[in-house]
PyMOL Python script that loads the backbone (N, CA, C, O; Angstrom):
from pymol import cmd

cmd.read_pdbstr("""\
ATOM      1  N   MET A   1     167.254 240.817 101.861  1.00  0.00           N
ATOM      2  CA  MET A   1     168.599 241.787 101.598  1.00  0.00           C
ATOM      3  C   MET A   1     168.812 241.678  99.966  1.00  0.00           C
ATOM      4  O   MET A   1     168.987 242.644  99.223  1.00  0.00           O
ATOM      5  N   ASN A   2     168.765 240.407  99.602  1.00  0.00           N
ATOM      6  CA  ASN A   2     168.818 240.282  98.021  1.00  0.00           C
ATOM      7  C   ASN A   2     168.162 241.337  97.276  1.00  0.00           C
ATOM      8  O   ASN A   2     168.765 242.086  96.508  1.00  0.00           O
ATOM      9  N   ARG A   3     166.792 241.391  97.537  1.00  0.00           N
ATOM     10  CA  ARG A   3     166.129 242.406  96.826  1.00  0.00           C
ATOM     11  C   ARG A   3     166.293 243.739  96.932  1.00  0.00           C
ATOM     12  O   ARG A   3     165.954 244.420  95.964  1.00  0.00           O
ATOM     13  N   PHE A   4     166.839 244.394  98.113  1.00  0.00           N
ATOM     14  CA  PHE A   4     167.297 245.410  98.479  1.00  0.00           C
ATOM     15  C   PHE A   4     168.749 245.831  97.450  1.00  0.00           C
ATOM     16  O   PHE A   4     168.971 246.929  96.939  1.00  0.00           O
ATOM     17  N   ARG A   5     169.513 244.710  97.367  1.00  0.00           N
ATOM     18  CA  ARG A   5     170.755 244.853  96.549  1.00  0.00           C
ATOM     19  C   ARG A   5     170.523 244.942  94.987  1.00  0.00           C
ATOM     20  O   ARG A   5     171.125 245.672  94.200  1.00  0.00           O
ATOM     21  N   ALA A   6     169.384 243.919  94.680  1.00  0.00           N
ATOM     22  CA  ALA A   6     168.933 244.088  93.179  1.00  0.00           C
ATOM     23  C   ALA A   6     168.577 245.383  92.861  1.00  0.00           C
ATOM     24  O   ALA A   6     168.972 245.930  91.832  1.00  0.00           O
ATOM     25  N   PHE A   7     167.844 245.922  93.688  1.00  0.00           N
ATOM     26  CA  PHE A   7     167.210 247.392  93.325  1.00  0.00           C
ATOM     27  C   PHE A   7     168.144 248.435  93.398  1.00  0.00           C
ATOM     28  O   PHE A   7     168.026 249.353  92.587  1.00  0.00           O
ATOM     29  N   ALA A   8     169.188 248.463  94.348  1.00  0.00           N
ATOM     30  CA  ALA A   8     170.383 249.351  94.483  1.00  0.00           C
ATOM     31  C   ALA A   8     171.230 249.221  93.288  1.00  0.00           C
ATOM     32  O   ALA A   8     171.717 250.262  92.846  1.00  0.00           O
ATOM     33  N   ALA A   9     171.485 248.098  92.690  1.00  0.00           N
ATOM     34  CA  ALA A   9     172.290 247.866  91.393  1.00  0.00           C
ATOM     35  C   ALA A   9     171.556 248.188  90.413  1.00  0.00           C
ATOM     36  O   ALA A   9     172.218 248.687  89.503  1.00  0.00           O
ATOM     37  N   ALA A  10     170.164 248.094  90.153  1.00  0.00           N
ATOM     38  CA  ALA A  10     169.538 248.525  89.005  1.00  0.00           C
ATOM     39  C   ALA A  10     169.375 250.064  89.041  1.00  0.00           C
ATOM     40  O   ALA A  10     169.289 250.677  87.977  1.00  0.00           O
ATOM     41  N   GLY A  11     169.327 250.774  90.354  1.00  0.00           N
ATOM     42  CA  GLY A  11     169.242 252.162  90.273  1.00  0.00           C
ATOM     43  C   GLY A  11     170.401 252.806  89.942  1.00  0.00           C
ATOM     44  O   GLY A  11     170.414 253.874  89.330  1.00  0.00           O
ATOM     45  N   ALA A  12     171.496 252.147  90.354  1.00  0.00           N
ATOM     46  CA  ALA A  12     173.010 252.594  90.114  1.00  0.00           C
ATOM     47  C   ALA A  12     173.032 252.478  88.612  1.00  0.00           C
ATOM     48  O   ALA A  12     173.211 253.526  87.990  1.00  0.00           O
ATOM     49  N   ILE A  13     172.882 251.414  87.973  1.00  0.00           N
ATOM     50  CA  ILE A  13     172.731 251.304  86.331  1.00  0.00           C
ATOM     51  C   ILE A  13     172.160 252.360  85.699  1.00  0.00           C
ATOM     52  O   ILE A  13     172.856 253.054  84.958  1.00  0.00           O
ATOM     53  N   SER A  14     170.825 252.636  85.893  1.00  0.00           N
ATOM     54  CA  SER A  14     170.020 253.425  85.429  1.00  0.00           C
ATOM     55  C   SER A  14     170.561 254.831  85.549  1.00  0.00           C
ATOM     56  O   SER A  14     170.487 255.542  84.547  1.00  0.00           O
ATOM     57  N   LEU A  15     171.149 255.366  86.762  1.00  0.00           N
ATOM     58  CA  LEU A  15     171.688 256.505  87.150  1.00  0.00           C
ATOM     59  C   LEU A  15     173.031 256.765  86.114  1.00  0.00           C
ATOM     60  O   LEU A  15     173.184 257.823  85.505  1.00  0.00           O
ATOM     61  N   ALA A  16     173.781 255.839  86.045  1.00  0.00           N
ATOM     62  CA  ALA A  16     175.087 255.649  85.181  1.00  0.00           C
ATOM     63  C   ALA A  16     174.736 255.852  83.675  1.00  0.00           C
ATOM     64  O   ALA A  16     175.428 256.556  82.939  1.00  0.00           O
ATOM     65  N   ALA A  17     173.624 255.197  83.265  1.00  0.00           N
ATOM     66  CA  ALA A  17     173.126 255.334  81.955  1.00  0.00           C
ATOM     67  C   ALA A  17     172.825 256.667  81.505  1.00  0.00           C
ATOM     68  O   ALA A  17     173.202 257.108  80.419  1.00  0.00           O
ATOM     69  N   MET A  18     172.107 257.342  82.394  1.00  0.00           N
ATOM     70  CA  MET A  18     171.416 258.603  82.277  1.00  0.00           C
ATOM     71  C   MET A  18     172.553 259.612  82.278  1.00  0.00           C
ATOM     72  O   MET A  18     172.581 260.414  81.345  1.00  0.00           O
ATOM     73  N   ILE A  19     173.469 259.666  83.190  1.00  0.00           N
ATOM     74  CA  ILE A  19     174.622 260.359  83.259  1.00  0.00           C
ATOM     75  C   ILE A  19     175.529 260.452  81.895  1.00  0.00           C
ATOM     76  O   ILE A  19     175.860 261.498  81.338  1.00  0.00           O
ATOM     77  N   SER A  20     175.881 259.004  81.451  1.00  0.00           N
ATOM     78  CA  SER A  20     176.601 258.775  80.061  1.00  0.00           C
ATOM     79  C   SER A  20     175.872 259.384  79.015  1.00  0.00           C
ATOM     80  O   SER A  20     176.461 260.161  78.264  1.00  0.00           O
ATOM     81  N   ALA A  21     174.497 259.102  78.838  1.00  0.00           N
ATOM     82  CA  ALA A  21     173.922 259.931  77.948  1.00  0.00           C
ATOM     83  C   ALA A  21     173.978 261.493  77.751  1.00  0.00           C
ATOM     84  O   ALA A  21     174.126 262.085  76.682  1.00  0.00           O
ATOM     85  N   CYS A  22     173.867 261.898  78.692  1.00  0.00           N
ATOM     86  CA  CYS A  22     174.135 263.477  78.867  1.00  0.00           C
ATOM     87  C   CYS A  22     175.410 263.763  78.707  1.00  0.00           C
ATOM     88  O   CYS A  22     175.443 264.900  78.237  1.00  0.00           O
ATOM     89  N   ALA A  23     176.488 263.350  78.841  1.00  0.00           N
ATOM     90  CA  ALA A  23     177.719 263.545  78.836  1.00  0.00           C
ATOM     91  C   ALA A  23     178.575 263.256  77.693  1.00  0.00           C
ATOM     92  O   ALA A  23     179.744 263.631  77.605  1.00  0.00           O
ATOM     93  N   THR A  24     177.831 262.448  76.661  1.00  0.00           N
ATOM     94  CA  THR A  24     178.363 261.913  75.357  1.00  0.00           C
ATOM     95  C   THR A  24     178.713 263.079  74.511  1.00  0.00           C
ATOM     96  O   THR A  24     177.696 263.739  74.297  1.00  0.00           O
ATOM     97  N   PRO A  25     179.580 263.493  74.047  1.00  0.00           N
ATOM     98  CA  PRO A  25     179.625 264.613  73.031  1.00  0.00           C
ATOM     99  C   PRO A  25     179.251 264.117  71.620  1.00  0.00           C
ATOM    100  O   PRO A  25     179.561 263.010  71.181  1.00  0.00           O
ATOM    101  N   PRO A  26     178.541 265.073  70.950  1.00  0.00           N
ATOM    102  CA  PRO A  26     178.254 264.650  69.613  1.00  0.00           C
ATOM    103  C   PRO A  26     179.265 264.112  68.526  1.00  0.00           C
ATOM    104  O   PRO A  26     180.390 264.611  68.489  1.00  0.00           O
ATOM    105  N   ASN A  27     178.987 263.324  67.828  1.00  0.00           N
ATOM    106  CA  ASN A  27     179.986 262.752  66.956  1.00  0.00           C
ATOM    107  C   ASN A  27     180.317 263.628  65.890  1.00  0.00           C
ATOM    108  O   ASN A  27     179.700 264.633  65.539  1.00  0.00           O
ATOM    109  N   SER A  28     181.363 263.140  65.407  1.00  0.00           N
ATOM    110  CA  SER A  28     181.984 264.254  64.347  1.00  0.00           C
ATOM    111  C   SER A  28     181.624 264.068  62.859  1.00  0.00           C
ATOM    112  O   SER A  28     182.167 264.742  61.983  1.00  0.00           O
ATOM    113  N   TYR A  29     180.641 263.085  62.588  1.00  0.00           N
ATOM    114  CA  TYR A  29     180.147 262.890  61.552  1.00  0.00           C
ATOM    115  C   TYR A  29     178.879 263.491  61.314  1.00  0.00           C
ATOM    116  O   TYR A  29     178.442 263.269  60.185  1.00  0.00           O
ATOM    117  N   GLY A  30     178.101 264.251  62.120  1.00  0.00           N
ATOM    118  CA  GLY A  30     176.938 265.119  61.906  1.00  0.00           C
ATOM    119  C   GLY A  30     175.881 264.172  61.864  1.00  0.00           C
ATOM    120  O   GLY A  30     175.875 263.241  62.669  1.00  0.00           O
ATOM    121  N   ASN A  31     174.828 264.330  60.864  1.00  0.00           N
ATOM    122  CA  ASN A  31     173.836 263.603  60.819  1.00  0.00           C
ATOM    123  C   ASN A  31     174.236 262.228  60.071  1.00  0.00           C
ATOM    124  O   ASN A  31     175.001 262.185  59.107  1.00  0.00           O
ATOM    125  N   ALA A  32     173.657 261.203  60.609  1.00  0.00           N
ATOM    126  CA  ALA A  32     174.155 259.887  60.025  1.00  0.00           C
ATOM    127  C   ALA A  32     173.897 259.670  58.617  1.00  0.00           C
ATOM    128  O   ALA A  32     174.673 259.052  57.887  1.00  0.00           O
ATOM    129  N   SER A  33     172.616 260.269  58.174  1.00  0.00           N
ATOM    130  CA  SER A  33     171.866 260.069  56.991  1.00  0.00           C
ATOM    131  C   SER A  33     172.773 260.953  55.867  1.00  0.00           C
ATOM    132  O   SER A  33     172.787 260.566  54.698  1.00  0.00           O
ATOM    133  N   GLY A  34     173.597 262.267  56.308  1.00  0.00           N
ATOM    134  CA  GLY A  34     174.022 262.965  55.327  1.00  0.00           C
ATOM    135  C   GLY A  34     172.935 263.980  55.043  1.00  0.00           C
ATOM    136  O   GLY A  34     173.486 264.839  54.356  1.00  0.00           O
ATOM    137  N   TYR A  35     171.777 264.284  55.210  1.00  0.00           N
ATOM    138  CA  TYR A  35     170.962 265.107  55.026  1.00  0.00           C
ATOM    139  C   TYR A  35     171.085 266.177  55.849  1.00  0.00           C
ATOM    140  O   TYR A  35     171.243 266.049  57.064  1.00  0.00           O
ATOM    141  N   GLN A  36     171.007 267.538  55.122  1.00  0.00           N
ATOM    142  CA  GLN A  36     171.131 268.896  55.870  1.00  0.00           C
ATOM    143  C   GLN A  36     169.941 269.532  55.620  1.00  0.00           C
ATOM    144  O   GLN A  36     169.561 269.706  54.462  1.00  0.00           O
ATOM    145  N   PRO A  37     169.108 270.016  56.872  1.00  0.00           N
ATOM    146  CA  PRO A  37     167.882 270.771  56.321  1.00  0.00           C
ATOM    147  C   PRO A  37     168.386 271.848  55.358  1.00  0.00           C
ATOM    148  O   PRO A  37     169.429 272.491  55.475  1.00  0.00           O
ATOM    149  N   GLY A  38     167.402 271.943  54.312  1.00  0.00           N
ATOM    150  CA  GLY A  38     167.577 272.761  53.585  1.00  0.00           C
ATOM    151  C   GLY A  38     168.024 272.593  52.193  1.00  0.00           C
ATOM    152  O   GLY A  38     167.899 273.383  51.257  1.00  0.00           O
ATOM    153  N   ASP A  39     168.736 271.066  52.226  1.00  0.00           N
ATOM    154  CA  ASP A  39     169.419 270.732  51.012  1.00  0.00           C
ATOM    155  C   ASP A  39     168.438 270.245  50.113  1.00  0.00           C
ATOM    156  O   ASP A  39     167.294 269.917  50.430  1.00  0.00           O
ATOM    157  N   SER A  40     169.033 270.204  48.749  1.00  0.00           N
ATOM    158  CA  SER A  40     168.083 269.425  47.888  1.00  0.00           C
ATOM    159  C   SER A  40     168.087 268.055  47.903  1.00  0.00           C
ATOM    160  O   SER A  40     169.141 267.523  48.251  1.00  0.00           O
ATOM    161  N   MET A  41     167.027 267.258  47.565  1.00  0.00           N
ATOM    162  CA  MET A  41     166.916 266.050  47.626  1.00  0.00           C
ATOM    163  C   MET A  41     167.313 265.569  46.425  1.00  0.00           C
ATOM    164  O   MET A  41     167.287 264.347  46.272  1.00  0.00           O
ATOM    165  N   ASN A  42     167.775 266.464  45.291  1.00  0.00           N
ATOM    166  CA  ASN A  42     168.177 265.938  43.889  1.00  0.00           C
ATOM    167  C   ASN A  42     169.546 266.290  44.071  1.00  0.00           C
ATOM    168  O   ASN A  42     169.860 267.451  44.335  1.00  0.00           O
ATOM    169  N   PRO A  43     170.521 265.228  43.931  1.00  0.00           N
ATOM    170  CA  PRO A  43     171.998 265.734  43.784  1.00  0.00           C
ATOM    171  C   PRO A  43     172.429 266.247  42.740  1.00  0.00           C
ATOM    172  O   PRO A  43     173.526 266.807  42.739  1.00  0.00           O
ATOM    173  N   ALA A  44     171.629 266.161  41.594  1.00  0.00           N
ATOM    174  CA  ALA A  44     172.050 267.301  40.453  1.00  0.00           C
ATOM    175  C   ALA A  44     171.951 268.707  40.574  1.00  0.00           C
ATOM    176  O   ALA A  44     172.667 269.458  39.911  1.00  0.00           O
ATOM    177  N   CYS A  45     171.022 269.145  41.459  1.00  0.00           N
ATOM    178  CA  CYS A  45     170.919 270.348  41.667  1.00  0.00           C
ATOM    179  C   CYS A  45     171.998 271.088  42.472  1.00  0.00           C
ATOM    180  O   CYS A  45     172.155 272.306  42.557  1.00  0.00           O
ATOM    181  N   ALA A  46     172.641 270.201  42.989  1.00  0.00           N
ATOM    182  CA  ALA A  46     173.987 270.813  43.780  1.00  0.00           C
ATOM    183  C   ALA A  46     174.729 271.346  42.929  1.00  0.00           C
ATOM    184  O   ALA A  46     175.281 272.407  43.218  1.00  0.00           O
ATOM    185  N   ASP A  47     174.917 270.777  41.735  1.00  0.00           N
ATOM    186  CA  ASP A  47     175.917 271.656  40.654  1.00  0.00           C
ATOM    187  C   ASP A  47     175.471 272.327  39.745  1.00  0.00           C
ATOM    188  O   ASP A  47     175.948 272.438  38.616  1.00  0.00           O
ATOM    189  N   GLY A  48     174.080 273.053  40.374  1.00  0.00           N
ATOM    190  CA  GLY A  48     173.449 274.147  39.501  1.00  0.00           C
ATOM    191  C   GLY A  48     172.665 273.941  38.470  1.00  0.00           C
ATOM    192  O   GLY A  48     172.299 274.803  37.671  1.00  0.00           O
ATOM    193  N   PHE A  49     172.362 272.680  38.459  1.00  0.00           N
ATOM    194  CA  PHE A  49     171.283 272.279  37.510  1.00  0.00           C
ATOM    195  C   PHE A  49     169.685 272.423  37.903  1.00  0.00           C
ATOM    196  O   PHE A  49     169.220 271.880  38.905  1.00  0.00           O
ATOM    197  N   ARG A  50     168.958 273.164  37.058  1.00  0.00           N
ATOM    198  CA  ARG A  50     167.775 273.446  37.305  1.00  0.00           C
ATOM    199  C   ARG A  50     166.862 272.845  36.551  1.00  0.00           C
ATOM    200  O   ARG A  50     167.095 272.941  35.346  1.00  0.00           O
ATOM    201  N   PRO A  51     165.730 272.151  36.892  1.00  0.00           N
ATOM    202  CA  PRO A  51     164.742 271.515  35.737  1.00  0.00           C
ATOM    203  C   PRO A  51     164.205 272.752  34.980  1.00  0.00           C
ATOM    204  O   PRO A  51     164.038 273.900  35.394  1.00  0.00           O
ATOM    205  N   GLY A  52     163.980 272.220  33.776  1.00  0.00           N
ATOM    206  CA  GLY A  52     163.457 273.384  32.795  1.00  0.00           C
ATOM    207  C   GLY A  52     161.956 273.199  32.751  1.00  0.00           C
ATOM    208  O   GLY A  52     161.373 273.948  31.967  1.00  0.00           O
ATOM    209  N   ASP A  53     161.383 272.535  33.287  1.00  0.00           N
ATOM    210  CA  ASP A  53     159.769 272.354  33.163  1.00  0.00           C
ATOM    211  C   ASP A  53     159.166 272.864  34.612  1.00  0.00           C
ATOM    212  O   ASP A  53     158.149 272.392  35.120  1.00  0.00           O
ATOM    213  N   GLY A  54     159.945 273.875  35.165  1.00  0.00           N
ATOM    214  CA  GLY A  54     159.227 274.545  36.391  1.00  0.00           C
ATOM    215  C   GLY A  54     159.117 273.648  37.349  1.00  0.00           C
ATOM    216  O   GLY A  54     158.412 274.044  38.277  1.00  0.00           O
ATOM    217  N   ARG A  55     159.602 272.457  37.488  1.00  0.00           N
ATOM    218  CA  ARG A  55     159.752 271.720  38.724  1.00  0.00           C
ATOM    219  C   ARG A  55     160.805 272.231  39.816  1.00  0.00           C
ATOM    220  O   ARG A  55     161.759 272.886  39.397  1.00  0.00           O
ATOM    221  N   SER A  56     160.712 272.010  41.003  1.00  0.00           N
ATOM    222  CA  SER A  56     161.852 272.334  42.030  1.00  0.00           C
ATOM    223  C   SER A  56     162.639 271.436  42.051  1.00  0.00           C
ATOM    224  O   SER A  56     162.353 270.394  41.461  1.00  0.00           O
ATOM    225  N   CYS A  57     163.945 271.576  42.781  1.00  0.00           N
ATOM    226  CA  CYS A  57     164.741 270.561  43.002  1.00  0.00           C
ATOM    227  C   CYS A  57     164.499 269.644  43.985  1.00  0.00           C
ATOM    228  O   CYS A  57     165.336 268.813  44.338  1.00  0.00           O
ATOM    229  N   SER A  58     163.476 269.740  44.416  1.00  0.00           N
ATOM    230  CA  SER A  58     162.910 268.910  45.827  1.00  0.00           C
ATOM    231  C   SER A  58     161.986 267.739  45.521  1.00  0.00           C
ATOM    232  O   SER A  58     161.413 267.064  46.376  1.00  0.00           O
ATOM    233  N   TYR A  59     161.906 267.572  44.170  1.00  0.00           N
ATOM    234  CA  TYR A  59     161.072 266.389  43.638  1.00  0.00           C
ATOM    235  C   TYR A  59     161.580 265.195  43.879  1.00  0.00           C
ATOM    236  O   TYR A  59     160.991 264.184  43.496  1.00  0.00           O
TER     237      TYR A  59
END
""", "prot")
cmd.dss("prot")
cmd.show_as("cartoon", "prot")
cmd.util.cbc("prot")
cmd.orient("prot")
């Protein structure tokens, strides 16, 4: 009987965890790293700076 209770409790916890993961709304911070796809990795390029030697802003 104890084994059944432990199995039932584990199943209930797993089910609750899965439901909670699916029901959690996205956070308001967006990406934690602050990186947006398509953005330059060089912060100077955000202000309009472009390297004069033909390199892109993604170096």
